[in-house]
C-alpha positions in Angstrom: 0.0 0.0 0.0 1.2 3.5 -0.9 0.3 5.3 2.3 0.8 9.1 2.3 0.3 10.5 5.9 -1.3 13.8 6.4 -3.2 15.8 9.0 -7.0 15.4 8.4 -10.1 17.1 9.7 -11.1 16.1 13.2 -14.7 15.4 12.4 -13.8 13.2 9.4 -11.4 11.2 11.5 -14.0 10.7 14.3 -16.7 9.7 11.8 -14.2 7.1 10.3 -13.5 5.7 13.8 -17.3 5.5 14.6 -17.9 3.6 11.4 -15.0 1.2 11.5 -13.5 0.9 15.1 -14.7 -1.5 17.7 -14.7 1.2 20.3 -16.3 4.6 19.5 -15.2 6.4 22.7 -12.6 8.9 21.6 -9.5 10.1 23.7 -10.0 13.6 25.0 -6.4 14.7 24.8 -5.8 14.3 21.1 -3.3 16.6 19.3 -3.0 15.1 15.9 -5.6 13.5 13.6 -3.7 11.6 10.9 -5.0 9.8 7.9 -4.2 8.4 4.5 -6.3 8.5 1.3 -6.2 6.2 -1.7 -8.0 7.3 -4.8 -9.5 10.1 -2.8 -11.0 7.7 -0.2 -10.0 7.8 3.4 -8.7 4.3 4.2 -6.8 4.6 7.5 -6.6 7.0 10.5 -4.5 7.3 13.6 -4.8 9.8 16.5 -1.9 11.0 18.6 -2.1 12.5 22.0 -2.3 11.2 25.6 -4.4 9.1 27.8 -6.2 10.1 31.0 -2.9 10.7 33.0 -0.4 12.1 30.5 2.3 13.1 33.0 1.8 10.2 35.3 2.1 7.7 32.4 5.5 8.9 31.2 6.9 9.5 34.8 5.9 6.0 35.8 8.1 4.7 32.9 10.8 7.3 32.8 11.6 9.5 35.8 11.9 13.1 34.9 10.3 13.0 31.5 7.1 15.0 30.7 4.4 15.0 28.1 6.6 16.7 25.5 8.6 13.5 25.3 6.0 11.2 23.9 2.7 10.7 22.2 0.3 7.9 22.7 -1.6 6.2 19.9 -5.2 7.0 20.8 -7.1 5.3 18.0 -5.9 3.4 14.9 -8.3 2.2 12.4 -8.1 0.9 8.8 -10.8 -0.3 6.4 -11.5 -4.0 6.9 -11.1 -4.8 3.2 -7.4 -3.8 3.3 -4.8 -6.6 3.6 -4.0 -7.4 7.2 -0.3 -6.5 6.9 -1.2 -3.0 5.8 -1.6 -2.0 9.5 2.2 -2.5 10.0 2.9 -0.5 6.8 0.6 2.3 8.0 2.4 2.5 11.4 5.7 2.6 9.6 4.6 5.6 7.5 3.2 7.4 10.6 6.6 6.9 12.3 8.3 8.5 9.3 5.8 11.4 9.5 6.5 11.9 13.2 10.3 12.0 12.6 9.9 14.7 10.0 7.1 16.8 11.6 7.8 16.2 15.3 11.6 15.7 15.4 11.9 16.4 19.2 9.5 13.6 20.1 11.3 10.7 21.9 8.7 7.9 22.1 5.6 6.6 20.5 3.7 4.7 23.2 0.6 2.5 23.0 -1.5 -0.1 24.8 -2.9 -3.3 23.4 -6.4 -3.9 24.8 -6.2 -7.5 26.1 -9.7 -7.3 27.4 -10.8 -7.1 23.8 -8.6 -10.1 22.9 -5.7 -8.1 21.5 -2.2 -9.1 22.5 -0.7 -6.4 20.2 0.4 -8.4 17.2 0.3 -5.3 14.9 2.8 -3.5 17.2 5.0 -6.5 17.5 5.2 -6.7 13.7 6.0 -3.0 13.6 9.1 -3.6 15.9 7.6 -2.0 19.0 9.2 -3.1 22.3 7.1 -4.7 24.9 7.0 -3.4 28.5 4.9 -5.8 30.5 1.2 -5.7 31.4 -1.1 -4.5 34.0 -4.7 -5.3 35.1 -7.7 -3.4 33.8 -11.4 -3.5 34.6 -14.5 -2.7 32.6 -18.2 -3.0 33.1 -20.5 -4.7 30.6 -24.3 -4.4 30.3 -26.6 -7.3 29.5 -26.8 -5.8 26.0 -23.0 -6.0 25.7 -22.1 -2.3 26.1 -18.6 -1.8 27.3 -18.3 0.8 30.1 -14.9 2.1 31.1 -14.7 3.0 34.9 -13.6 6.5 34.0 -17.0 7.0 32.2 -19.0 5.5 35.0 -19.3 8.6 37.2 -23.1 8.7 37.0 -23.3 5.0 37.8 -21.0 5.6 40.8 -23.3 8.4 42.1 -26.3 6.1 41.7 -24.4 3.3 43.5 -23.6 5.6 46.4 -27.3 6.6 46.7 -28.2 2.9 46.5 -26.0 2.2 49.5 -26.8 5.4 51.4 -23.2 6.5 51.1 -21.7 9.9 50.1 -19.4 8.5 47.4 -18.1 5.3 45.9 -15.3 4.9 43.4 -16.1 1.4 42.1 -19.5 -0.2 41.5 -20.2 -2.7 44.2 -21.2 -6.3 43.7 -24.8 -5.8 45.0 -25.3 -2.7 42.8 -23.9 -4.6 39.7 -26.5 -7.3 40.3 -29.3 -4.8 40.7 -28.3 -3.0 37.4 -27.6 -6.3 35.6 -24.0 -5.3 35.0 -20.9 -7.4 35.0 -17.4 -6.3 36.2 -14.8 -7.9 34.0 -11.0 -8.0 34.5 -8.4 -8.3 31.9 -4.9 -7.1 30.9 -3.4 -4.2 29.1 -0.1 -4.7 27.3 2.5 -1.8 27.0 4.4 -1.1 23.8 6.9 1.6 23.0 8.8 2.7 19.9 12.0 4.8 20.4 12.1 7.5 17.7 15.8 8.4 17.9 19.2 7.5 19.4 18.5 9.5 22.6 15.3 7.6 23.1 17.1 4.3 22.7 19.6 5.3 25.4 16.8 6.3 27.7 15.3 2.8 27.5 18.1 1.6 29.8 16.9 4.0 32.5 13.3 3.0 32.3 11.5 1.7 35.4 10.3 -1.3 33.3 12.2 -3.7 31.1 11.5 -3.2 27.4 12.2 -6.3 25.3 11.0 -8.5 22.5 9.4 -11.1 24.7 6.0 -10.4 23.2 2.8 -11.8 24.6 0.6 -14.2 22.7 -3.0 -15.3 22.8 -2.2 -17.7 25.6 -1.3 -14.8 27.8 -4.7 -13.2 27.6 -6.7 -13.5 30.9 -10.4 -12.8 31.4 -12.2 -12.9 34.8 -15.6 -11.8 36.0 -16.6 -10.6 39.5 -19.1 -13.1 41.0 -19.2 -11.8 44.5 -17.4 -9.2 46.6 -13.6 -9.8 46.2 -14.0 -13.0 44.1 -13.3 -13.4 40.4 -13.7 -16.5 38.2 -12.1 -17.1 34.9 -14.3 -16.8 31.8 -14.0 -17.0 28.1 -13.2 -13.9 26.1 -16.2 -11.6 26.6 -18.1 -10.1 23.6 -19.0 -6.5 23.4 -21.7 -4.7 21.4 -20.1 -1.6 19.8 -23.5 -0.3 18.8 -24.9 0.0 22.3 -24.7 3.5 23.9 -26.9 3.6 26.9 -24.1 4.6 29.4 -21.3 6.0 27.2 -22.1 9.7 27.0 -22.0 11.5 23.7 -19.2 13.8 24.9 -17.1 10.7 25.6 -17.9 9.2 22.2 -16.7 12.4 20.5 -13.8 13.1 22.8 -15.0 16.5 24.0 
């Protein structure tokens, strides 16, 4: 594929993600909306920015670095009809674009969503280094809607009222049963791409070990809360990307 990377209109990028990505919730802290056209048709997009804790993320990995040192891949999405290996080619072209247009950037960082059954094969093929995993939690409705804890503030308020408490930070087992929700645990896998020689040297100072010992499908873990403090292993959960009862419009559009 002959990908030419360029900055594209925010709305066009969001519409593309909504039509083709499994998760329609957009990152709020997005700085660049990148895309590529073939025969005047948008075929691939990637957003660059930061997650919910920009400074905390980089400081946890590299003491002393700040948000100017890295961007995180927020969303990456290609048309389904493109050959599978084109994702790797697209990432390679984005890396070239970054080196030309953002020469001071040190790292391109991303997470593979293990709870969605993704071990990060596309990043492995693109020569990203692996930096271990950490647990993550999501809620799921009986209709399959995936609710991230950070977007569950209204549910937490309702849960607190349900218990007669002032505040709760996590939905409780009895409230989950009452609302017909599930609390599911999985893993997130860290990946990083050093963009220059300085970045490669800094890898040795990281608080985590970056290597090529990439995870595979056998490393995916899925568990469900069945009672307070007790999880049981389950098969990979399915989510309905067209269900929006709890994901607010502002979360979906990244505002």
